[in-house]
C-alpha angles and dihedrals in degrees: 000000000000127000124212133209125227092277095053098253117150117258092224091059091048092051091050092051091047091052090049091050091051091051092051096039112096094034092087124335101182131022132170132172137188112190137163128243096032121231125303099036123205110278111243096164142034121250110250121182089208088069094050116121099178144354132210131181129214128185110212115205101186132045093229096052123110134208123229113209125196126180129178117185130182109200143160133189117239119261111276117223107204097196092228135091122252090249091053091048092051091047091050092049092045092051096042120120125239120279097041114131115215110197119225096174138051113224122219130192120210120194135184114207131191122212123187141131090301094057135255122325132183107234103177140001126193133176128211137167139221115210129212107273098184149338116246119205110207118220094231107077095335094268117177125240123184117222122205131208127248111252130197112211124190124199120187120178139155122223100216096183112040120159120253107259129025119002121183120204125198129194115208137183129200141154114287128221122284123211113272114278092010109169145134108249113251093013120104138231108031120260090252089067097045104046128073134176120207136154086277088073091060114103097185139340147185122202122179138170128195129188113229121201120230112268090237093048094106094046099051095102092049092049091050091054095243119162106202129207111198098180116147 
């Protein structure tokens, strides 16, 4: 025998929803976020699977749910042989004219993308830098090589509008943007043309995604005026 509430809904359905609520309750009862830029962010790059570090999948069961995304990446640019001796480099810097920008850091851009039935959307974009950690003088000819530090970058974002159903999230890395006319005097081509950042520059990473229920999820029945009868 089935029991019905005041709106004519079947008791069995109500009991099933109650059981689902009880299973999800306790995971996270309240969640709020204030982030800038809001989601989705303006697309300044094109998604390329070759730049993907990691991928996670989340199945969203309600339209008002959100997805919390957390990525931690340890990375380091490859050593950069300059092809000149230290003396030649010092002479080039000393004789350089004003207005030349000499880079001491390598910029990286990290992006989190969402892919689902609606297409691909950029969720978050963060920039970080790796500074020069040392100058190595090679034995043969005294040529100079720049060494860069290991950097740990954390990206935390919330997808406030995922699609109901399966959502795939990808974490990518690529070379960031140098200042205009950035170069080392006397060394060609510019650094922008000789440095790349790919997943091979990643030392370690963690990428996670968690579905977060809507804050009003547990009060829907009350707001709709339902009077439940959970008799067995």
